[in-house]
VMD Tcl script that draws the C-alpha trace (Angstrom):
set ca {
  {0.03 -18.26 5.61}
  {-3.16 -20.43 5.96}
  {-3.74 -23.46 3.79}
  {-6.17 -21.86 1.88}
  {-4.44 -18.82 0.94}
  {-1.13 -20.89 0.24}
  {-2.65 -22.77 -2.57}
  {-4.86 -19.95 -3.90}
  {-3.91 -16.52 -5.87}
  {-3.92 -13.56 -3.85}
  {-5.65 -10.58 -5.53}
  {-3.67 -7.25 -4.43}
  {-4.46 -4.02 -5.81}
  {-2.44 -0.68 -5.50}
  {-3.45 2.99 -5.43}
  {-2.19 6.41 -4.75}
  {-4.65 9.25 -3.72}
  {-2.68 12.40 -5.26}
  {-3.73 13.67 -8.49}
  {-7.44 12.10 -7.96}
  {-10.65 13.62 -6.73}
  {-12.27 11.72 -3.82}
  {-14.82 10.54 -6.45}
  {-12.30 9.17 -8.95}
  {-10.57 7.59 -5.88}
  {-13.36 5.67 -4.19}
  {-15.12 4.66 -7.33}
  {-12.20 3.26 -8.55}
  {-11.88 0.81 -5.35}
  {-15.41 0.08 -5.45}
  {-15.21 -1.03 -9.18}
  {-12.09 -3.01 -8.72}
  {-14.10 -4.83 -5.62}
  {-11.45 -3.44 -3.14}
  {-12.39 -5.22 0.78}
  {-9.75 -3.16 2.53}
  {-7.51 -0.48 1.92}
  {-3.54 -1.21 3.84}
  {-2.32 2.05 4.60}
  {1.41 1.99 3.52}
  {2.29 5.70 4.40}
  {4.64 6.57 7.28}
  {2.29 9.91 7.63}
  {-1.18 9.28 7.39}
  {-2.44 12.67 9.24}
  {-1.07 15.07 7.18}
  {-2.97 18.33 5.98}
  {-1.77 17.66 2.69}
  {-3.42 14.17 2.34}
  {-7.17 15.87 2.13}
  {-9.78 13.05 2.08}
  {-7.23 10.43 2.68}
  {-5.90 11.75 6.36}
  {-6.49 8.63 8.60}
  {-10.10 9.21 10.16}
  {-11.66 10.77 7.35}
  {-10.40 7.87 4.92}
  {-11.59 5.35 7.47}
  {-14.88 7.09 7.46}
  {-15.57 7.30 4.06}
  {-14.22 3.82 2.99}
  {-16.77 2.45 5.38}
  {-19.62 4.79 4.52}
  {-18.58 4.61 0.66}
  {-18.18 0.99 0.18}
  {-18.07 -0.87 3.72}
  {-14.51 -1.24 3.00}
  {-12.19 -2.13 6.07}
  {-9.04 0.27 6.63}
  {-5.94 -1.00 7.81}
  {-2.97 1.01 8.64}
  {0.20 -1.24 8.63}
  {3.45 0.81 9.43}
  {6.12 -2.28 8.70}
  {5.12 -1.57 5.06}
  {6.19 2.10 5.34}
  {9.59 3.44 4.47}
  {11.55 4.68 7.74}
  {11.67 8.84 7.83}
  {15.30 8.37 7.42}
  {14.63 6.79 3.73}
  {11.97 8.66 2.85}
  {13.54 12.13 3.45}
  {16.63 10.81 1.87}
  {14.44 10.82 -1.25}
  {11.82 13.17 -0.91}
  {13.37 16.19 0.78}
  {17.13 15.54 -0.20}
  {16.53 14.99 -3.86}
  {17.91 11.30 -3.74}
  {18.02 8.84 -6.26}
  {15.20 6.35 -6.93}
  {17.53 3.57 -7.39}
  {19.22 4.25 -3.80}
  {15.68 4.68 -2.46}
  {14.73 1.38 -4.03}
  {17.65 -0.50 -2.61}
  {17.19 0.86 0.87}
  {13.53 0.22 1.23}
  {13.72 -3.55 0.04}
  {16.67 -4.11 2.22}
  {14.19 -2.64 5.00}
  {11.47 -4.93 4.17}
  {14.14 -8.29 4.35}
  {15.19 -7.03 7.82}
  {11.80 -6.33 8.77}
  {10.54 -9.82 7.20}
  {7.20 -8.53 6.09}
  {6.28 -11.80 4.54}
  {6.32 -13.28 7.93}
  {4.40 -10.35 9.77}
  {1.71 -9.93 7.17}
  {-1.40 -12.12 6.53}
  {-1.54 -13.03 3.39}
  {-5.40 -13.22 4.10}
  {-5.29 -9.22 4.73}
  {-3.89 -8.49 1.61}
  {-6.15 -10.79 -0.74}
  {-8.55 -8.41 -1.98}
  {-6.81 -5.65 -0.05}
  {-5.31 -2.30 -1.63}
  {-1.94 -1.03 -0.54}
  {-2.15 2.94 -0.42}
  {0.37 5.51 -0.40}
  {0.41 9.18 -1.73}
  {2.10 8.51 -5.03}
  {-0.24 8.98 -8.07}
  {1.64 6.28 -10.06}
  {3.12 3.09 -8.85}
  {6.42 3.32 -10.85}
  {8.41 5.33 -8.00}
  {6.36 4.48 -5.34}
  {7.04 2.02 -2.10}
  {3.63 0.46 -2.74}
  {4.89 -1.30 -5.71}
  {8.25 -2.67 -4.16}
  {5.88 -3.98 -0.89}
  {3.76 -6.11 -3.97}
  {6.48 -7.28 -6.06}
  {8.54 -8.13 -3.03}
  {5.57 -10.33 -1.29}
  {5.16 -12.02 -4.72}
  {8.75 -12.74 -5.06}
  {8.62 -14.35 -1.53}
  {4.91 -15.96 -1.91}
  {5.09 -16.61 -5.61}
  {1.28 -16.53 -5.78}
  {-0.15 -12.64 -5.80}
  {-1.35 -11.36 -8.74}
  {-0.88 -7.54 -8.68}
  {-3.23 -4.87 -10.13}
  {-2.36 -1.12 -9.77}
  {-5.25 1.16 -10.20}
}
mol new
graphics top color blue
foreach p $ca { graphics top sphere $p radius 0.5 }
foreach p [lrange $ca 0 end-1] q [lrange $ca 1 end] { graphics top cylinder $p $q radius 0.2 }
display resetview
């Protein structure tokens, strides 16, 4: 962590793209002043993603708001954890515990630069943050660093 970021608050946003039109999605990012979108999805090329497929999203972010795009796989769940929850109807509590354990094992607080996160926005598909790993990532990093101000868009 740079000395500058250690002492200052990190403004971290989160957003999901489902249940939003492209206009709503991009306007929300622009109004919040997001500088970069940090993609936390395991699969960011799915046909179901519409405007949020990796190459399309990267293009639109740059053209619409000069917003940087970064994909950080260390912030995504594993396929097994995701499938147990999504495809096999697993319990949220189990998913949350397994994903938090995975973040601990990966030591994401040492792998991700606070400078990248400051002014950044964690992206995944879930419309709301309640049962979403992007919330868990933000809360975990705040627990480790103690200076992350989280805003769910």
